LUMKEBA-468235 format. One record per residue: y, x, z of N, C-alpha, C, O in turn; residue in three letters. Coordinates in steps of 0.001 Angstrom, whole numbers, padded with zeros to 6 digits, always signed. Layout:
N
YXZYXZYXZYXZALA/...
% end
This chain:
188
+119855+037374+164877+118602+036861+164024+117577+038071+164743+117980+039232+164681MET/+116458+037832+165317+115572+038626+165958+114729+038924+164874+114363+038137+164001LYS/+114400+040307+165006+113552+040964+163922+112057+040753+164564+111996+040439+165753GLY/+111073+040886+163949+109670+040649+164007+108826+042124+164764+107664+042205+165163LYS/+110021+043270+164757+109440+044653+164959+109323+044608+166683+110095+043917+167349LYS/+108395+045329+167208+108327+045063+168617+108977+046653+168780+108660+047546+167995ARG/+109819+046838+169785+110385+048013+170066+109828+048582+171554+109591+047809+172482TYR/+109678+049842+171636+109095+050425+173015+109623+051570+173317+110488+051987+172546SER/+109348+052192+174215+110051+053455+174479+109905+054636+173613+110707+055569+173565ASN/+108468+054487+172713+108105+055488+172081+109170+055357+170633+109371+056390+169994VAL/+109756+054172+170221+110159+053708+169344+111450+054470+169143+111893+054936+168093THR/+112020+054507+170491+113424+055071+170795+113729+056653+171167+114838+057186+171167PHE/+112435+057277+171490+112398+058216+172296+112186+059442+171228+111291+059426+170383SER/+112896+060239+171342+112649+061642+170311+111741+062313+170620+111812+062863+171719LYS/+110842+062476+169986+109559+063132+170587+109711+064571+170348+109481+065019+169225ARG/+110116+065409+171412+110617+066959+171602+109595+067922+171050+109860+068802+170231VAL/+108411+067683+171562+107320+068610+171593+106136+068250+170651+105061+067731+170953ASP/+106677+068723+169217+105513+068836+168335+104322+069592+168267+103362+069435+167512HIS/+104467+070256+168968+103260+071134+168963+101916+070970+170318+101109+071756+170815GLU/+102309+069255+170552+101229+068696+171500+101003+069514+172502+099854+069480+172944ALA/+102093+070581+173233+101814+070927+174645+100941+072204+174293+100239+072675+175187GLY/+100949+072768+173074+099789+073911+172648+100585+075146+173353+099824+076051+173693ARG/+101766+075336+173600+102137+076452+173999+102457+076252+175874+103280+076923+176498HIS/+101677+075301+176392+101796+075021+177853+100276+075756+178081+099579+076013+177100ARG/+099894+076021+179253+098489+076225+179892+097821+074904+180065+098502+073896+180258PRO/+096757+074869+180016+095869+073568+180308+096278+073045+181754+096384+071841+181987ALA/+096449+073801+182486+096808+073006+184160+097596+074389+184792+097669+075552+184396HIS/+098053+073787+185775+099399+074977+186425+098318+075975+187160+097142+075727+187428ALA/+099076+077191+187408+098358+078228+188053+098397+077855+189605+099395+077338+190105PRO/+097266+078146+190319+096971+077984+191511+098269+078303+192480+099059+079023+191871PRO/+098567+078085+193367+099577+078478+194416+098869+079300+195738+097943+078856+196417GLU/+099441+080404+195894+100778+081132+195347+099820+081906+194238+098628+082205+194299PRO/+100779+082106+193231+100633+083135+192195+101658+084110+192159+102825+083744+192297ALA/+101280+085718+191934+102088+086753+191591+101976+087011+190407+100880+086829+189875VAL/+103370+087643+189449+103077+088055+188234+102889+089424+188550+103643+090038+189305CYS/+101860+089933+187968+101599+091486+188051+102615+092419+187149+102592+093645+187260LYS/+103617+091659+186138+104107+092514+185348+105664+092446+186050+106183+093554+186186GLU/+106281+091551+186403+107513+091427+186967+108031+091527+188307+109008+092112+188774CYS/+106706+090475+189037+106746+090420+190463+107275+089109+190798+107552+088953+191987GLY/+107493+088047+189944+107810+086662+190013+107027+085739+190973+105910+086233+191125ALA/+107127+084899+191494+106063+084314+192269+106064+082834+192003+107176+082326+192145VAL/+105007+081940+191621+104632+080710+191566+104472+080158+192703+103516+080580+193354TYR/+105341+079032+193336+105153+078610+194627+105895+077334+194464+107046+077434+194040VAL/+105369+075995+194766+106147+074600+195016+106002+074035+193545+106485+072958+193194ASN/+105532+074589+193009+105257+074498+191002+106232+075076+190657+106555+074602+189568ARG/+107026+075978+191006+108374+076781+190243+107834+078335+190392+107319+078885+191366ARG/+108137+078847+189070+108422+080505+189226+109718+080718+189703+110673+080122+189204TRP/+109880+081779+190933+111097+081929+191717+110623+083550+191942+109521+084098+191907VAL/+111966+084029+192185+111822+085728+192470+111233+085905+193956+111217+085028+194821THR/+110769+087173+194070+109938+087345+195223+110809+086839+196788+110275+086369+197793ALA/+112448+087156+196537+113350+086646+197981+113354+085298+197543+113413+084603+198558GLU/+113332+084865+196922+113487+083324+196610+111919+082381+197271+111846+081266+197787GLY/+110984+083267+197007+109989+082568+197905+109766+082533+199070+109301+081558+199659ALA/+110153+083894+199707+110427+083787+200927+110981+082938+201726+110472+082608+202797LEU/+112426+082362+201152+113302+081405+201489+112974+080018+201371+113529+079115+201999LYS/+111890+079863+200397+111342+078487+200096+110089+077766+200278+109757+076583+200198THR/+109285+079271+200650+107907+078906+201046+107207+078447+202043+106879+079398+202752HIS/+106783+077375+202481+106305+077030+203792+104935+076698+203642+104621+075514+203522LYS/+104185+077484+203634+102757+077399+203477+102256+076628+204638+102411+077144+205745PRO/+101538+075192+204539+100542+074547+205341+099192+075450+205729+098742+075463+206875ALA/+098619+076185+204650+097625+077154+205045+097873+078375+204005+098174+078296+202814HIS/+097736+079112+204516+097907+080276+204280+096749+080888+203245+095555+080874+203544TRP/+097232+081400+202057+095926+081702+201006+096771+083021+200348+097978+083113+200125ARG/+095625+084060+200108+096274+085299+199314+096470+084757+197915+095795+083892+197357PRO/+097656+085511+197387+098414+085382+196069+097462+085719+194913+096877+086800+194964PRO/+097229+084802+193762+096366+085308+192872+097597+086094+191837+098815+085935+191757VAL/+096661+086964+191145+097704+087970+190209+097665+087154+188948+096594+086572+188777GLU/+098397+087011+188210+098623+086708+187106+099851+086925+186011+100630+087831+186308THR/+100065+086346+185023+101158+086891+184317+102270+085396+183803+101809+084381+183281VAL/+103522+085580+184065+104055+084594+183941+104529+084527+182421+104507+085433+181588CYS/+105010+083072+182268+105135+082978+180876+106261+083489+180383+106386+083190+179195PRO/+107282+084247+180877+108367+085007+180580+107598+086376+179930+107888+086844+178829GLY/+106470+086969+180915+106098+088041+180493+105296+087869+179202+105326+088646+178247CYS/+104602+086786+179296+103507+086618+178125+104526+086439+176794+104268+087022+175740LYS/+105562+085684+176927+106653+085410+175558+106668+086794+175281+106110+087065+174218ARG/+107227+087955+176030+107743+089135+175776+106432+089893+175205+106493+090609+174206ARG/+105348+089689+175868+104248+090526+175291+103947+089931+173877+103799+090814+173032ALA/+103860+089059+173558+103598+088214+172208+104673+088635+171433+104437+088717+170228GLU/+105795+088925+171809+107157+089256+170862+107578+088167+170248+108142+088265+169158GLY/+107307+086577+171037+107971+085443+170270+109159+085212+171162+109039+084707+172279VAL/+110542+085667+170546+111728+085303+171400+111967+083631+171392+111449+082868+170577PRO/+112722+083305+172306+113317+081803+171966+114638+081803+171981+115044+080659+172185SER/+115701+082761+171828+116977+083164+171750+117149+084399+171185+116572+085463+171410GLY/+118189+084055+170275+118796+085342+169577+120368+085143+169752+121021+084112+169592PHE/+120852+086600+170178+122442+086516+170475+122775+087683+169482+122177+088757+169538VAL/+123867+087385+168472+123984+088171+167390+125754+088569+167857+126591+087750+168237TYR/+125899+089690+167721+127195+090485+168165+128135+091192+167010+127507+091923+166244LEU/+128842+091134+166893+129654+092156+165640+130922+092114+165630+131580+091427+166411ASP/+131295+092692+164929+133113+093217+164925+133503+094717+165384+132783+095600+165850GLY/+135030+094706+165064+135533+095776+165360+135245+096077+166732+134603+097068+167082THR/+135702+095255+167473+135501+095326+168924+134270+095581+169536+134098+096015+170674PHE/+133593+095341+168867+131705+095732+169404+131555+097079+169013+130649+097663+169608LEU/+132172+097726+168198+131902+099002+167867+132667+100199+168646+132303+101353+168870ALA/+134219+099299+169080+134566+100369+169719+134320+100161+171075+135018+100861+171808ALA/+133383+099260+171741+133338+098945+173075+131725+098609+173540+131404+098140+174632HIS/+130890+098934+172542+129659+099247+172505+128805+099425+173841+128022+098575+174267ARG/+129045+100529+174377+128289+100710+175860+128921+099864+176786+128175+099464+177680GLU/+130172+099451+176827+130599+098618+177892+129718+096933+177655+129096+096359+178550GLU/+129879+096475+176373+129368+095381+176210+127730+095349+176664+127229+094528+177431ILE/+127153+096277+176097+125659+096475+176166+125272+096527+177973+124265+096049+178494GLU/+126031+097012+178440+126015+097205+180137+126282+095680+181054+125762+095279+182095HIS/+127443+095000+180051+127714+093745+180822+126417+092687+180453+125963+091917+181300PHE/+125931+092768+179151+124832+091936+179185+123805+092326+179934+123169+091491+180577LEU/+123596+093214+179952+122347+094002+181015+122466+093408+182570+121443+093111+183187GLU/+123714+093267+183122+124020+092713+184451+123910+091083+184465+123367+090412+185342LYS/+124639+090547+183131+124444+089364+183077+123245+088804+183138+123067+087837+183878GLU/+122245+089318+182377+120822+088857+182394+120069+089278+183715+119245+088485+184169ALA/+120300+090489+184370+120203+090381+185993+120339+089116+186567+119400+088421+186957GLU/+121954+088725+186628+122034+087246+187427+121429+086477+186947+120842+085717+187717ARG/+121282+086300+185725+120468+084953+185133+119164+084767+185740+118734+083649+186022ALA/+118413+086042+185984+117098+086108+186766+116845+085748+187990+115728+085440+188406ALA/+118295+085777+188902+117736+085399+190005+117672+083905+190134+116948+083467+191029GLU/+118419+082938+189262+118461+081826+188721+116926+081594+188302+116201+080957+189066ASP/+116548+081984+187383+115258+081885+186600+114496+083099+186024+114835+083761+185044ASN/+113519+083258+186723+112689+085059+186840+112248+084641+185188+112026+085666+184545PRO/+112137+083825+184666+111544+083628+183455+112405+083947+182502+111824+084184+181442LEU/+113600+084052+182449+114792+084388+181409+114662+085941+181396+114361+086440+182480ALA/+114792+086553+180632+114378+088030+180319+115012+088510+178881+114834+087842+177863LYS/+115672+089576+178891+116224+090216+177334+114656+091063+176982+114053+091980+177539VAL/+114406+090232+175795+113375+091297+175406+113605+092611+174303+112806+093506+174028MET/+114728+092429+173881+114984+093780+173450+116361+093557+172981+116941+092472+173017GLY/+116938+094894+172445+118290+094913+171509+118373+096016+170571+118094+097179+170862LYS/+118773+095607+169415+118464+096617+168174+119954+096327+167522+120687+095387+167830GLN/+120222+097341+166565+121404+097457+165912+120800+097868+164474+119976+098742+164203ILE/+121409+097044+163723+120901+096927+161995+122142+097589+161404+123241+097830+161903ASP/+121685+097787+160314+122599+099244+159557+123986+098427+159242+124694+099173+158566GLU/+124498+097444+159427+125811+096830+159120+126703+096687+160757+127802+096166+160946ASP/+125977+097208+161562+126460+097464+163015+126388+096205+163870+126957+096174+164961GLY/+125651+095093+163367+125328+093807+164104+124268+094125+164990+123202+094467+164479VAL/+124381+094067+166443+123858+093991+167600+123129+092525+168214+123672+091595+168810LEU/+121651+092717+167808+120941+091622+167985+120220+091722+169340+119559+092744+169529THR/+120259+090889+170201+119647+090819+171465+118902+089667+171576+119491+088596+171427VAL/+117250+089681+171903+116570+088766+171728+116125+088028+173178+115520+088801+173921THR/+116306+086764+173673+115676+086522+175003+114240+085814+174890+113632+085611+173840THR/+113862+085511+176070+112718+084743+176352+113004+083259+176636+112137+082433+176918THR/+114242+083032+176536+114418+081672+176890+115761+080998+175788+116379+081855+175155THR/+115992+080178+175674+117204+079489+174624+118297+079526+175651+119444+079827+175318GLU/+117974+079224+176915+119480+079212+177825+119850+080312+178303+120939+080366+178874HIS/+119020+081477+178185+119664+082986+178428+120659+083113+177409+121862+083283+177605LEU/+119890+082988+175961+121225+083065+175011+122301+082770+174641+123137+083340+173940ALA/+122240+081320+175423+123654+080312+175562+124307+081142+176603+125368+081551+176132GLU/+124124+081591+177883+124539+081862+179018+125382+083414+178427+126552+083766+178573ARG/+124343+084023+177801+125095+085309+177390+126169+085141+176252+126939+086081+176057LEU/+126255+084162+175598+127124+084205+174655+128427+083261+175356+129570+083227+174899GLY/+128045+082675+176315+129610+081593+177266+130213+083050+177755+131416+083308+177802GLN/+129283+083835+178063+129630+084903+179402+130763+085955+178443+131924+086214+178761SER/+130079+086404+177302+130852+087023+176345+132398+086445+175968+133361+087187+176164LEU/+132545+085412+175549+133548+084577+175405+134431+084555+176498+135621+084853+176398GLN/+133827+084176+177639+134839+084308+179092+135639+085680+179174+136869+085725+179217LYS/+134482+087229+179196+134773+088158+179422+135525+088858+178318+136359+089650+178754ALA/+135467+088794+177271+135832+089709+175860+136767+088655+174901+137689+089079+174204PHE/+136414+087316+174967+137292+086626+174310+136388+086368+172871+135219+086007+173006GLY/+136919+086548+171568+136499+086219+170384+135690+084939+170354+135764+084138+171287GLY/+134830+084708+169177+134443+083340+168760+133005+083482+168730+132358+084357+168155LYS/+132554+082438+169476+131167+082001+169658+130808+080480+168503+131491+079548+168076VAL/+129444+080895+168364+129051+079752+167712+127323+079566+168068+126491+080373+167655GLN/+127106+078807+168592+125777+078224+168918+125017+077425+167919+125560+076438+167423TYR/+123867+077749+167596+123095+077044+166766+121655+076764+167456+120961+077679+167901ASP/+121375+075735+167486+120064+075545+168108+118871+074634+166742+119127+073999+165719PHE/+117668+074992+167389+116617+074372+165943+116802+072922+166386+117419+072476+167353SER/+115991+072198+165267+115685+070868+165476+115312+070263+167061+115864+069320+167628HIS/+114199+071123+167568+113714+070386+169027+114309+071394+170233+113752+071458+171329GLU/+115368+072083+169939+115749+072966+171039+114885+073747+171181+114763+073718+172406ASN/+113851+074760+170668+113194+075482+171229+113691+076802+170959+113059+077718+171485LYS/+114801+077134+170171+115313+078481+169628+116552+078179+169547+116971+077172+168976LEU/+117431+079250+170262+118561+079144+170016+119366+080307+169269+118829+081410+169365ALA/+120295+080267+168701+121249+081625+168070+122341+081436+168362+122808+080315+168165ARG/+122960+082234+168807+124037+082717+169492+124742+083555+168191+124005+084257+167498VAL/+126055+083470+167911+126739+084467+166937+128056+084649+167988+128504+083753+168703TYR/+128500+085872+167909+129765+086335+168763+130217+087155+167822+129502+087901+167154TRP/+131629+087032+167719+132311+087887+167030+133719+088174+167303+134614+087343+167456HIS/+133810+089438+167347+135537+089813+167687+136045+091308+167071+135451+092379+167199ARG/+137404+091043+166317+137765+091813+165870+138941+092618+166866+139439+092023+167822ASP/+139301+093981+166534+140293+094201+167492+141684+093815+167079+142172+093900+165953ILE/+142195+093410+168101+143582+092678+167528+143560+091193+167438+144571+090507+167590GLY/+142410+090730+167194+142024+089084+166634+141512+088079+168206+141662+086868+168366ARG/+141066+088808+168917+140446+088162+169983+141419+087209+170735+142581+086885+170492GLY/+140783+086957+171470+141672+085626+172879+142777+086613+173139+143732+086633+172363PHE/+142737+087253+173941+143839+087798+174420+144806+088616+173714+145925+088792+174195ALA/+144439+089157+172546+145399+090139+171924+146069+089292+171205+147259+089511+170979ALA/+145127+087625+170472+146487+086942+169683+147114+085955+170947+147953+085137+170571GLY/+146792+085963+172357+147466+085250+173075+149388+086383+173287+150478+085811+173283ARG/+149218+087899+173433+149871+088837+173375+150772+088973+172215+151974+089216+172318PHE/+150121+088801+171083+150699+089061+169776+151716+087948+169418+152699+088234+168734ASN/+151510+086720+169851+152446+085345+169650+153282+085562+170777+154290+084867+170653SER/+153295+086244+171850+154661+086621+172571+155423+087431+172328+156486+087369+172946ARG/+155233+088535+171343+155861+089629+170792+156687+089180+169531+157660+089789+169086SER/+156078+087863+168956+156790+087758+168024+157852+086613+167923+158581+086532+166934ALA/
% end
Protein backbone atom coordinates (compact mmCIF):
# COMPACT_ATOMS: atom_id res chain seq x y z
CA MET A 1 0.00 0.00 0.00
CA LYS A 2 1.34 3.35 -0.99
CA GLY A 3 1.45 6.00 1.72
CA LYS A 4 0.36 9.60 1.31
CA LYS A 5 3.62 11.11 2.57
CA ARG A 6 5.69 12.61 -0.18
CA TYR A 7 9.36 11.77 0.04
CA SER A 8 12.18 13.93 -1.14
CA ASN A 9 15.93 14.05 -0.75
CA VAL A 10 15.46 16.27 2.29
CA THR A 11 13.45 13.56 4.00
CA PHE A 12 16.17 10.92 3.61
CA SER A 13 19.35 13.02 3.85
CA LYS A 14 20.95 13.51 7.22
CA ARG A 15 21.52 17.17 7.88
CA VAL A 16 25.10 17.31 9.07
CA ASP A 17 25.58 21.05 9.53
CA HIS A 18 23.19 22.11 12.29
CA GLU A 19 25.02 25.40 12.71
CA ALA A 20 23.81 26.46 9.25
CA GLY A 21 27.32 27.33 8.08
CA ARG A 22 28.21 29.75 10.88
CA HIS A 23 31.69 28.23 11.09
CA ARG A 24 32.30 28.89 7.40
CA PRO A 25 33.22 32.28 5.94
CA ALA A 26 30.60 34.14 3.92
CA HIS A 27 32.55 33.61 0.71
CA ALA A 28 35.78 32.03 -0.47
CA PRO A 29 38.93 34.12 -0.06
CA PRO A 30 40.41 35.67 -3.19
CA GLU A 31 42.98 33.57 -5.00
CA PRO A 32 45.87 33.35 -4.43
CA ALA A 33 45.91 33.87 -0.68
CA VAL A 34 48.73 33.13 1.75
CA CYS A 35 48.33 32.42 5.46
CA LYS A 36 50.51 34.83 7.39
CA GLU A 37 50.75 32.36 10.29
CA CYS A 38 51.81 29.08 8.66
CA GLY A 39 52.49 29.94 5.02
CA ALA A 40 49.75 27.73 3.53
CA VAL A 41 48.48 28.88 0.14
CA TYR A 42 44.86 29.04 -1.02
CA VAL A 43 44.81 28.24 -4.73
CA ASN A 44 42.30 26.43 -6.97
CA ARG A 45 39.79 26.57 -4.10
CA ARG A 46 42.04 24.48 -1.82
CA TRP A 47 44.52 25.13 0.96
CA VAL A 48 47.87 23.56 0.05
CA THR A 49 51.46 23.86 1.20
CA ALA A 50 53.69 26.37 -0.56
CA GLU A 51 55.50 23.53 -2.35
CA GLY A 52 52.20 22.05 -3.46
CA ALA A 53 51.03 25.40 -4.79
CA LEU A 54 54.08 25.64 -7.04
CA LYS A 55 53.24 22.24 -8.53
CA THR A 56 49.50 22.73 -9.06
CA HIS A 57 49.01 26.43 -9.70
CA LYS A 58 48.85 27.48 -13.34
CA PRO A 59 47.74 31.11 -13.22
CA ALA A 60 45.96 32.59 -16.21
CA HIS A 61 46.63 36.08 -14.89
CA TRP A 62 49.18 36.72 -12.21
CA ARG A 63 47.93 38.56 -9.13
CA PRO A 64 49.81 39.36 -5.95
CA PRO A 65 48.78 37.03 -3.10
CA VAL A 66 46.47 38.34 -0.41
CA GLU A 67 47.59 37.82 3.19
CA THR A 68 45.00 36.11 5.35
CA VAL A 69 44.74 33.51 8.12
CA CYS A 70 43.88 29.94 7.15
CA PRO A 71 41.03 28.09 8.92
CA GLY A 72 43.52 25.84 10.75
CA CYS A 73 45.35 28.80 12.28
CA LYS A 74 42.01 30.49 13.13
CA ARG A 75 40.90 27.35 14.96
CA ARG A 76 44.22 27.21 16.82
CA ALA A 77 43.96 30.89 17.81
CA GLU A 78 40.37 30.46 19.00
CA GLY A 79 41.37 27.36 20.98
CA VAL A 80 38.56 25.22 19.59
CA PRO A 81 39.88 21.72 18.79
CA SER A 82 38.12 19.22 16.54
CA GLY A 83 40.04 16.20 17.75
CA PHE A 84 41.35 14.80 21.00
CA VAL A 85 43.84 11.94 21.32
CA TYR A 86 44.17 10.46 24.81
CA LEU A 87 47.20 8.25 25.49
CA ASP A 88 47.75 6.28 28.68
CA GLY A 89 49.26 3.11 30.10
CA THR A 90 52.54 1.99 31.55
CA PHE A 91 54.06 1.78 28.06
CA LEU A 92 53.46 5.53 27.63
CA ALA A 93 55.21 6.30 30.89
CA ALA A 94 58.26 4.28 29.83
CA HIS A 95 58.44 5.62 26.24
CA ARG A 96 56.86 9.08 26.46
CA GLU A 97 59.62 11.01 24.65
CA GLU A 98 59.70 8.50 21.80
CA ILE A 99 55.91 8.57 21.42
CA GLU A 100 55.75 12.39 21.51
CA HIS A 101 58.45 12.57 18.82
CA PHE A 102 56.53 10.01 16.76
CA LEU A 103 53.33 12.08 17.04
CA GLU A 104 55.15 15.25 15.94
CA LYS A 105 56.57 13.51 12.86
CA GLU A 106 53.20 11.98 11.98
CA ALA A 107 51.54 15.40 12.26
CA GLU A 108 54.19 16.83 9.91
CA ARG A 109 53.46 14.07 7.38
CA ALA A 110 49.73 14.77 7.67
CA ALA A 111 50.36 18.49 7.06
CA GLU A 112 51.89 17.63 3.69
CA ASP A 113 48.49 16.28 2.61
CA ASN A 114 46.35 18.83 4.45
CA PRO A 115 48.05 21.98 5.80
CA LEU A 116 44.95 22.77 7.90
CA ALA A 117 45.58 19.66 10.04
CA LYS A 118 47.71 20.83 12.96
CA VAL A 119 48.44 19.77 16.50
CA MET A 120 47.11 22.49 18.78
CA GLY A 121 48.71 21.36 21.99
CA LYS A 122 49.79 18.58 24.33
CA GLN A 123 49.33 18.26 28.06
CA ILE A 124 49.79 15.62 30.72
CA ASP A 125 47.36 15.43 33.62
CA GLU A 126 48.05 14.22 37.14
CA ASP A 127 47.12 10.62 36.23
CA GLY A 128 49.79 10.51 33.50
CA VAL A 129 47.33 10.70 30.59
CA LEU A 130 48.76 12.58 27.61
CA THR A 131 46.12 14.59 25.74
CA VAL A 132 46.86 15.84 22.22
CA THR A 133 44.41 18.31 20.66
CA THR A 134 44.13 18.71 16.89
CA THR A 135 42.49 21.16 14.50
CA THR A 136 40.78 18.42 12.47
CA GLU A 137 39.03 15.21 13.43
CA HIS A 138 40.85 13.41 10.61
CA LEU A 139 44.26 14.15 12.15
CA ALA A 140 43.14 12.71 15.49
CA GLU A 141 41.98 9.54 13.74
CA ARG A 142 45.24 9.32 11.77
CA LEU A 143 47.33 9.70 14.93
CA GLY A 144 45.37 6.89 16.61
CA GLN A 145 45.81 4.59 13.64
CA SER A 146 49.53 5.27 13.37
CA LEU A 147 50.03 4.75 17.13
CA GLN A 148 48.36 1.37 16.95
CA LYS A 149 50.35 0.38 13.89
CA ALA A 150 53.71 1.47 15.34
CA PHE A 151 53.36 0.56 19.03
CA GLY A 152 50.40 -1.82 19.27
CA GLY A 153 47.94 -1.39 22.08
CA LYS A 154 44.20 -0.77 21.94
CA VAL A 155 42.55 2.14 20.16
CA GLN A 156 38.97 3.28 20.53
CA TYR A 157 37.38 5.92 18.27
CA ASP A 158 34.42 8.05 19.37
CA PHE A 159 32.83 10.57 17.05
CA SER A 160 30.22 13.19 17.83
CA HIS A 161 26.74 13.06 16.36
CA GLU A 162 27.64 15.09 13.29
CA ASN A 163 31.27 13.90 13.07
CA LYS A 164 32.56 17.36 13.92
CA LEU A 165 34.53 16.15 16.94
CA ALA A 166 36.64 13.02 17.33
CA ARG A 167 37.95 11.48 20.52
CA VAL A 168 40.61 8.78 20.14
CA TYR A 169 41.71 6.69 23.13
CA TRP A 170 45.00 4.76 22.92
CA HIS A 171 46.09 2.48 25.74
CA ARG A 172 48.97 0.07 26.14
CA ASP A 173 50.55 -1.49 29.19
CA ILE A 174 54.03 -3.02 29.17
CA GLY A 175 53.74 -6.70 28.41
CA ARG A 176 50.16 -6.40 27.19
CA GLY A 177 50.57 -4.77 23.78
CA PHE A 178 50.07 -6.50 20.46
CA ALA A 179 53.73 -7.48 20.01
CA ALA A 180 54.21 -8.54 23.64
CA GLY A 181 51.08 -10.69 23.54
CA ARG A 182 52.30 -12.42 20.41
CA PHE A 183 55.69 -13.21 21.96
CA ASN A 184 54.14 -14.41 25.21
CA SER A 185 51.89 -16.86 23.38
CA ARG A 186 54.90 -18.41 21.60
CA SER A 187 56.80 -19.05 24.80
CA ALA A 188 53.80 -20.60 26.53
